[in-house]
N, C-alpha and C positions, 0 to 999 in steps of 0.2 A: 332951757337948761341943756347943756351939751351932753353928749353921750357918756363921757367919763364921769361927770358929776351924777348923772342919772343912774349909772351903774352902781357907784358907791352908795348912793342913797338907798337904792333897792336892796343892796347887800346888807346894809346896816339895818333896814327894816326887817329883813329876814334873819338877822343875827348870823350872817355868814361871812366868811373871809373870801377874798378874791383869788381866783386862780388866773395867774397872768403868765402864760408861757412865753419864752423868748425864742426867736428864730433869727439867725443871720440871713437876711434877705439875699436871695440869689445863690446860696450854697446849694449845689446840685442843680442850679438853674432856676430862673424865675417861675417857670411853669411848675416846678416842684414846690416852690414857696407858695404859689397860689393854691395848689392842692392842699398843702399843709394848713394854710389859713382856713380854708373851708372845712377841713377835717377837725381842726382844733375847735372851731366854733361848734360844730356838730357834736363834739365830744364833751362840751360843757365849759370851755374856757370863757371867762368873764370879760377879759381884755387880752389882746395879743400885742406883744412888743416885737417890733421888727427892727433888727439891727441893720443900720446902713453900713455896708462894707467900706472899710477905710484901709489904705495902704500901710499905715503905721499905727495900729491900735495898741500902743505900748501899755496902756492901763488895763488891758485885758490879759487873761491867762492864755495858755497855749491852744486850748480848744477853740476859743473864739478868734484868736489870731489866725489859726489855720482855716477856719470857716470863712473869714474875711478874704484871705488869700485865694481860696477856691472860688468864692463868689466873683471876685474881680477877674480872675483867670477865665471864668465862664462868660464874662462880658457884662456883668451887672453894672449899671450906671444909675445915678440918681434919677435921671429922666425915665429910664426903663422901669425903675422901681415905682415911681409915681404912676406910670401907665398901668402897671400891674395892680396897684392899690385902687386906681379908678375902676378897673374891671371888677375886682372883688367887692368893692363898696356897693355895687349894684345889688348884691345879695347878702353880704355879711352885715349884720346889724350891730354887732358888738364893737366897742371902741378898738381902734388900731392906733398904736403909738409908735413913734420912731425913736430909736436910741441911736445917738450919733455923737460924734466929736464936733467941736467948733470948726475945725478945718474944712470938712466937706460943705458946711453951711457957708463959710466964708468964700470958698472957691466957687460955689454955685451962684452966689450973689443974691 
């Protein structure tokens, strides 16, 4: 069973709802994102959603649009984000999800 299914099964057995915070990856730098992920897990998050920054997030509101712009300006790329996730995955046990648009996936290949 994957981590996501296992988490929801455990929550259902406990009669709990999931706490799933969202962070635009790379906003304030990937080092900050890494520390946020560690702190969110330590603070009780069940799953963490990482937003992949995108240059034209038109379906988002102004807060996430600005976070994406800051992240890209700070040099966040998909490869750097994957490297950060590989580092945190060594210690973080809860599921990490990516929120993205089709465009970055298509461009990445």
